[in-house]
ZADO-1210 file (C-alpha; in nm, 4 decimals, padded with zeros to 6 digits):
<atoms>
<atom x="01.8526" y="02.6926" z="02.0570" code="MET" pos="1"/>
<atom x="01.6660" y="02.3646" z="02.0284" code="ARG" pos="2"/>
<atom x="01.8699" y="02.0531" z="01.9700" code="ARG" pos="3"/>
<atom x="01.7617" y="01.7220" z="01.8195" code="ALA" pos="4"/>
<atom x="01.8957" y="01.3736" z="01.7843" code="GLY" pos="5"/>
<atom x="01.7437" y="01.1105" z="01.5639" code="SER" pos="6"/>
<atom x="01.6152" y="00.7646" z="01.6194" code="GLY" pos="7"/>
<atom x="01.8372" y="00.4687" z="01.5427" code="PRO" pos="8"/>
<atom x="01.6837" y="00.4193" z="01.1957" code="ALA" pos="9"/>
<atom x="01.8217" y="00.7454" z="01.0526" code="LEU" pos="10"/>
<atom x="02.1530" y="00.6962" z="01.2325" code="ALA" pos="11"/>
<atom x="02.1966" y="00.3475" z="01.0838" code="VAL" pos="12"/>
<atom x="02.0923" y="00.4753" z="00.7407" code="LEU" pos="13"/>
<atom x="02.3624" y="00.7441" z="00.7623" code="LEU" pos="14"/>
<atom x="02.6265" y="00.4879" z="00.8584" code="VAL" pos="15"/>
<atom x="02.5235" y="00.2508" z="00.5782" code="LEU" pos="16"/>
<atom x="02.4928" y="00.5123" z="00.3029" code="THR" pos="17"/>
<atom x="02.8166" y="00.6726" z="00.4188" code="GLY" pos="18"/>
<atom x="02.9895" y="00.3334" z="00.4127" code="ALA" pos="19"/>
<atom x="02.8558" y="00.2540" z="00.0641" code="ALA" pos="20"/>
<atom x="02.9693" y="00.5914" z="-00.0699" code="GLY" pos="21"/>
<atom x="03.3046" y="00.5604" z="00.1045" code="LEU" pos="22"/>
<atom x="03.3602" y="00.2134" z="-00.0421" code="LEU" pos="23"/>
<atom x="03.2769" y="00.3388" z="-00.3923" code="ALA" pos="24"/>
<atom x="03.5035" y="00.6427" z="-00.3510" code="SER" pos="25"/>
<atom x="03.7867" y="00.4278" z="-00.2164" code="TRP" pos="26"/>
<atom x="03.7744" y="00.1762" z="-00.5030" code="VAL" pos="27"/>
<atom x="03.7537" y="00.4513" z="-00.7665" code="ILE" pos="28"/>
<atom x="04.0440" y="00.6403" z="-00.6032" code="THR" pos="29"/>
<atom x="04.2630" y="00.3273" z="-00.6062" code="ILE" pos="30"/>
<atom x="04.1764" y="00.2686" z="-00.9723" code="ASP" pos="31"/>
<atom x="04.2538" y="00.6353" z="-01.0485" code="GLU" pos="32"/>
<atom x="04.6029" y="00.5897" z="-00.9009" code="PHE" pos="33"/>
<atom x="04.6521" y="00.2701" z="-01.1047" code="LYS" pos="34"/>
<atom x="04.5410" y="00.4583" z="-01.4164" code="LEU" pos="35"/>
<atom x="04.7915" y="00.7366" z="-01.3445" code="LEU" pos="36"/>
<atom x="05.0733" y="00.4819" z="-01.3154" code="LYS" pos="37"/>
<atom x="04.9646" y="00.2873" z="-01.6213" code="ASN" pos="38"/>
<atom x="04.7452" y="00.4621" z="-01.8834" code="PRO" pos="39"/>
<atom x="04.6641" y="00.1203" z="-02.0331" code="ALA" pos="40"/>
<atom x="04.5110" y="-00.0003" z="-01.7023" code="PHE" pos="41"/>
<atom x="04.1541" y="-00.1288" z="-01.7374" code="VAL" pos="42"/>
<atom x="03.9473" y="-00.1185" z="-01.4147" code="PRO" pos="43"/>
<atom x="03.7750" y="-00.4410" z="-01.3161" code="GLY" pos="44"/>
<atom x="03.4333" y="-00.2776" z="-01.3512" code="CYS" pos="45"/>
<atom x="03.4878" y="-00.1985" z="-01.7204" code="SER" pos="46"/>
<atom x="03.2659" y="-00.4764" z="-01.8510" code="LEU" pos="47"/>
<atom x="03.1529" y="-00.3532" z="-02.1934" code="ASN" pos="48"/>
<atom x="03.1176" y="-00.0284" z="-02.3931" code="PRO" pos="49"/>
<atom x="02.8324" y="00.0927" z="-02.1687" code="VAL" pos="50"/>
<atom x="02.9553" y="-00.0211" z="-01.8258" code="VAL" pos="51"/>
<atom x="03.3015" y="00.1257" z="-01.8638" code="SER" pos="52"/>
<atom x="03.4533" y="00.2756" z="-01.5504" code="CYS" pos="53"/>
<atom x="03.7747" y="00.3557" z="-01.7370" code="GLY" pos="54"/>
<atom x="03.5902" y="00.5802" z="-01.9826" code="SER" pos="55"/>
<atom x="03.4311" y="00.7691" z="-01.6952" code="VAL" pos="56"/>
<atom x="03.7628" y="00.8034" z="-01.5065" code="MET" pos="57"/>
<atom x="03.9402" y="00.9437" z="-01.8131" code="LYS" pos="58"/>
<atom x="03.6733" y="01.2089" z="-01.8751" code="SER" pos="59"/>
<atom x="03.7145" y="01.5765" z="-01.7866" code="ALA" pos="60"/>
<atom x="03.4046" y="01.5479" z="-01.5649" code="GLN" pos="61"/>
<atom x="03.5905" y="01.3041" z="-01.3370" code="ALA" pos="62"/>
<atom x="03.8022" y="01.5895" z="-01.1975" code="SER" pos="63"/>
<atom x="03.5626" y="01.8818" z="-01.2081" code="VAL" pos="64"/>
<atom x="03.7219" y="02.0615" z="-00.9089" code="PHE" pos="65"/>
<atom x="04.0805" y="02.0071" z="-01.0258" code="GLY" pos="66"/>
<atom x="04.1273" y="01.6769" z="-00.8412" code="PHE" pos="67"/>
<atom x="03.9555" y="01.3378" z="-00.8826" code="PRO" pos="68"/>
<atom x="03.5913" y="01.3534" z="-00.7701" code="ASN" pos="69"/>
<atom x="03.6174" y="01.0421" z="-00.5499" code="PRO" pos="70"/>
<atom x="03.8585" y="01.2271" z="-00.3220" code="MET" pos="71"/>
<atom x="03.5701" y="01.4595" z="-00.2378" code="LEU" pos="72"/>
<atom x="03.3652" y="01.1472" z="-00.1692" code="GLY" pos="73"/>
<atom x="03.6290" y="01.0115" z="00.0698" code="LEU" pos="74"/>
<atom x="03.5854" y="01.3196" z="00.2886" code="VAL" pos="75"/>
<atom x="03.2093" y="01.3694" z="00.2494" code="ALA" pos="76"/>
<atom x="03.1025" y="01.0090" z="00.3067" code="TYR" pos="77"/>
<atom x="03.3398" y="00.9752" z="00.6032" code="ALA" pos="78"/>
<atom x="03.1684" y="01.2813" z="00.7561" code="ALA" pos="79"/>
<atom x="02.8289" y="01.1153" z="00.7010" code="VAL" pos="80"/>
<atom x="02.9495" y="00.8051" z="00.8868" code="ILE" pos="81"/>
<atom x="03.0730" y="01.0254" z="01.1737" code="CYS" pos="82"/>
<atom x="02.7341" y="01.1967" z="01.2027" code="VAL" pos="83"/>
<atom x="02.5564" y="00.8605" z="01.1981" code="GLY" pos="84"/>
<atom x="02.7860" y="00.7127" z="01.4633" code="MET" pos="85"/>
<atom x="02.7431" y="01.0238" z="01.6787" code="SER" pos="86"/>
<atom x="02.3648" y="00.9880" z="01.6567" code="LEU" pos="87"/>
<atom x="02.3898" y="00.6206" z="01.7499" code="LEU" pos="88"/>
<atom x="02.5873" y="00.7274" z="02.0579" code="ALA" pos="89"/>
<atom x="02.3031" y="00.9622" z="02.1561" code="GLY" pos="90"/>
<atom x="02.4301" y="01.2938" z="02.0204" code="ALA" pos="91"/>
<atom x="02.1900" y="01.5809" z="01.9679" code="GLU" pos="92"/>
<atom x="02.2686" y="01.8628" z="01.7268" code="PHE" pos="93"/>
<atom x="02.1501" y="02.2218" z="01.7088" code="ALA" pos="94"/>
<atom x="01.9223" y="02.3353" z="01.4286" code="GLY" pos="95"/>
<atom x="02.2035" y="02.5169" z="01.2468" code="TRP" pos="96"/>
<atom x="02.4019" y="02.1902" z="01.2412" code="TYR" pos="97"/>
<atom x="02.1113" y="01.9982" z="01.0873" code="TRP" pos="98"/>
<atom x="02.0534" y="02.2733" z="00.8315" code="LEU" pos="99"/>
<atom x="02.4232" y="02.2742" z="00.7411" code="THR" pos="100"/>
<atom x="02.4224" y="01.8952" z="00.7122" code="PHE" pos="101"/>
<atom x="02.1089" y="01.9174" z="00.4961" code="GLY" pos="102"/>
<atom x="02.2780" y="02.1797" z="00.2768" code="ALA" pos="103"/>
<atom x="02.5724" y="01.9419" z="00.2312" code="GLY" pos="104"/>
<atom x="02.3281" y="01.6694" z="00.1269" code="CYS" pos="105"/>
<atom x="02.1649" y="01.9155" z="-00.1148" code="LEU" pos="106"/>
<atom x="02.5063" y="01.9897" z="-00.2684" code="PHE" pos="107"/>
<atom x="02.5674" y="01.6143" z="-00.2889" code="GLY" pos="108"/>
<atom x="02.2402" y="01.5406" z="-00.4706" code="ILE" pos="109"/>
<atom x="02.2972" y="01.8342" z="-00.7052" code="GLY" pos="110"/>
<atom x="02.6481" y="01.7152" z="-00.7875" code="PHE" pos="111"/>
<atom x="02.5339" y="01.3551" z="-00.8314" code="VAL" pos="112"/>
<atom x="02.2508" y="01.4667" z="-01.0618" code="SER" pos="113"/>
<atom x="02.4983" y="01.6619" z="-01.2737" code="TRP" pos="114"/>
<atom x="02.7291" y="01.3572" z="-01.2866" code="LEU" pos="115"/>
<atom x="02.4374" y="01.1356" z="-01.3874" code="GLN" pos="116"/>
<atom x="02.3541" y="01.3672" z="-01.6773" code="PHE" pos="117"/>
<atom x="02.7199" y="01.3836" z="-01.7817" code="GLN" pos="118"/>
<atom x="02.7576" y="01.0064" z="-01.7611" code="SER" pos="119"/>
<atom x="02.4436" y="00.9304" z="-01.9611" code="LEU" pos="120"/>
<atom x="02.4560" y="01.2030" z="-02.2264" code="TYR" pos="121"/>
<atom x="02.8118" y="01.3340" z="-02.2533" code="ARG" pos="122"/>
<atom x="03.0530" y="01.0560" z="-02.1494" code="ILE" pos="123"/>
<atom x="02.8177" y="00.7843" z="-02.2777" code="ASN" pos="124"/>
<atom x="02.9284" y="00.5285" z="-02.0200" code="ALA" pos="125"/>
<atom x="02.8395" y="00.4107" z="-01.6705" code="LEU" pos="126"/>
<atom x="03.0637" y="00.3350" z="-01.3746" code="CYS" pos="127"/>
<atom x="02.9134" y="00.0753" z="-01.1400" code="LEU" pos="128"/>
<atom x="03.0921" y="00.2203" z="-00.8377" code="TRP" pos="129"/>
<atom x="02.9581" y="00.5645" z="-00.9290" code="CYS" pos="130"/>
<atom x="02.6082" y="00.4150" z="-00.9452" code="CYS" pos="131"/>
<atom x="02.6538" y="00.2846" z="-00.5892" code="LEU" pos="132"/>
<atom x="02.7557" y="00.6348" z="-00.4747" code="ALA" pos="133"/>
<atom x="02.4574" y="00.7819" z="-00.6613" code="TRP" pos="134"/>
<atom x="02.2126" y="00.5482" z="-00.4854" code="ALA" pos="135"/>
<atom x="02.3699" y="00.6173" z="-00.1444" code="ALA" pos="136"/>
<atom x="02.3496" y="00.9932" z="-00.2004" code="THR" pos="137"/>
<atom x="01.9868" y="00.9773" z="-00.3135" code="ILE" pos="138"/>
<atom x="01.8847" y="00.7837" z="-00.0006" code="LEU" pos="139"/>
<atom x="02.0915" y="01.0147" z="00.2190" code="LEU" pos="140"/>
<atom x="01.9431" y="01.3322" z="00.0710" code="PHE" pos="141"/>
<atom x="01.5777" y="01.2330" z="00.0989" code="TRP" pos="142"/>
<atom x="01.5963" y="01.0894" z="00.4506" code="TYR" pos="143"/>
<atom x="01.8003" y="01.3798" z="00.5908" code="VAL" pos="144"/>
<atom x="01.5668" y="01.6308" z="00.4239" code="THR" pos="145"/>
<atom x="01.2679" y="01.4461" z="00.5688" code="SER" pos="146"/>
<atom x="01.4179" y="01.4551" z="00.9184" code="PHE" pos="147"/>
<atom x="01.5083" y="01.8248" z="00.8984" code="VAL" pos="148"/>
<atom x="01.1531" y="01.9108" z="00.7877" code="VAL" pos="149"/>
<atom x="00.9809" y="01.6845" z="01.0417" code="ARG" pos="150"/>
<atom x="01.2024" y="01.8167" z="01.3235" code="ALA" pos="151"/>
<atom x="01.0879" y="02.1684" z="01.2368" code="GLY" pos="152"/>
<atom x="01.4306" y="02.3053" z="01.1389" code="PHE" pos="153"/>
<atom x="01.3062" y="02.3660" z="00.7839" code="LEU" pos="154"/>
<atom x="00.9557" y="02.5136" z="00.7708" code="PRO" pos="155"/>
<atom x="00.6926" y="02.3166" z="00.5809" code="ALA" pos="156"/>
<atom x="00.3126" y="02.2893" z="00.5849" code="PRO" pos="157"/>
<atom x="00.1519" y="02.0241" z="00.8037" code="GLY" pos="158"/>
<atom x="00.0492" y="01.7956" z="00.5146" code="PRO" pos="159"/>
<atom x="00.4103" y="01.7855" z="00.3926" code="VAL" pos="160"/>
<atom x="00.5303" y="01.6901" z="00.7416" code="LYS" pos="161"/>
<atom x="00.2585" y="01.4254" z="00.7663" code="ASN" pos="162"/>
<atom x="00.3516" y="01.2830" z="00.4251" code="PHE" pos="163"/>
<atom x="00.7200" y="01.2701" z="00.5206" code="LEU" pos="164"/>
<atom x="00.6408" y="01.1069" z="00.8541" code="ALA" pos="165"/>
<atom x="00.4617" y="00.8224" z="00.6774" code="GLU" pos="166"/>
<atom x="00.5941" y="00.8015" z="00.3222" code="PHE" pos="167"/>
<atom x="00.9525" y="00.9296" z="00.3053" code="THR" pos="168"/>
<atom x="01.0519" y="00.5995" z="00.1416" code="TRP" pos="169"/>
<atom x="00.8444" y="00.6878" z="-00.1670" code="VAL" pos="170"/>
<atom x="01.0759" y="00.9762" z="-00.2632" code="LEU" pos="171"/>
<atom x="01.4069" y="00.7856" z="-00.2927" code="PRO" pos="172"/>
<atom x="01.2278" y="00.4916" z="-00.4582" code="VAL" pos="173"/>
<atom x="01.0828" y="00.7248" z="-00.7216" code="LEU" pos="174"/>
<atom x="01.4136" y="00.9088" z="-00.7624" code="HIS" pos="175"/>
<atom x="01.6153" y="00.5892" z="-00.8103" code="ILE" pos="176"/>
<atom x="01.3413" y="00.4546" z="-01.0375" code="GLY" pos="177"/>
<atom x="01.3616" y="00.7622" z="-01.2612" code="VAL" pos="178"/>
<atom x="01.7415" y="00.7304" z="-01.2830" code="VAL" pos="179"/>
<atom x="01.7034" y="00.3604" z="-01.3623" code="GLY" pos="180"/>
<atom x="01.4547" y="00.4369" z="-01.6393" code="MET" pos="181"/>
<atom x="01.6863" y="00.7024" z="-01.7848" code="LEU" pos="182"/>
<atom x="01.9689" y="00.4473" z="-01.7922" code="ILE" pos="183"/>
<atom x="01.7426" y="00.1823" z="-01.9462" code="LEU" pos="184"/>
<atom x="01.6060" y="00.4108" z="-02.2175" code="THR" pos="185"/>
<atom x="01.9458" y="00.5667" z="-02.2901" code="ARG" pos="186"/>
<atom x="02.0948" y="00.2287" z="-02.3783" code="TRP" pos="187"/>
<atom x="01.7787" y="00.0372" z="-02.4732" code="TRP" pos="188"/>
<atom x="01.9260" y="-00.0765" z="-02.8055" code="ASP" pos="189"/>
<atom x="02.2420" y="-00.2012" z="-02.6334" code="PHE" pos="190"/>
<atom x="02.0509" y="-00.3918" z="-02.3640" code="TRP" pos="191"/>
<atom x="01.8095" y="-00.5543" z="-02.6106" code="THR" pos="192"/>
<atom x="02.0545" y="-00.6459" z="-02.8881" code="SER" pos="193"/>
</atoms>
C-alpha cells in the first residue's frame, strides 16, 4: 500500500493547530475543576453577558458525552500534535492512516459545528477559549482534507485537486468568516449598543 508524508507546511500547521486546541482545552479543563470546587467561581474569560465562559461551562452541552468536552480535546489535539511532529521527523503514513486521521478531523468539524450552533442559539453565550478551539479545528479539517484529496487517498475530480493545490486557504477563510458573521449578526444589538 502506498504511503505518504507531507511537506513541512502541513506538519507545522498540525503542530500549531494542535497546540492551540490543546491550550484551549487545558484552560477550560482547569476552569471546569475550579467550578466544581466552587460553584460561584467566575472564569477569567467571562467578560460580559455574551462572552461568558461560565455560562457555556455550566450548560448541558458542555458535557455531551458524560464528561467535560475539553477532556476530549486534551486527547484529540495531543494526537494532532503527535502526527505533526511525526511528519516533521519524516514519517510517512499509509492511506488507511490518512483516511482515519481525516475521519477524525471530520468528526471534529462536525462536533465543533454543533457546539457553535448550541453556543449561538441555545446557550446564548460565547467562550473565547472555545472560539480558539473552533478556529484550530476549522483550519485542521480543511488542510487535512485537502492533503488527503491531493495525495489521492480520497478520490476527487482533477479540477477539485487543482483547486485544492492552489486555493486550499480559501476554504478555512470562508468557513471562519461565515462563523464570524453568524456571531456578529446573532449579537448585533449587543455589539452596537
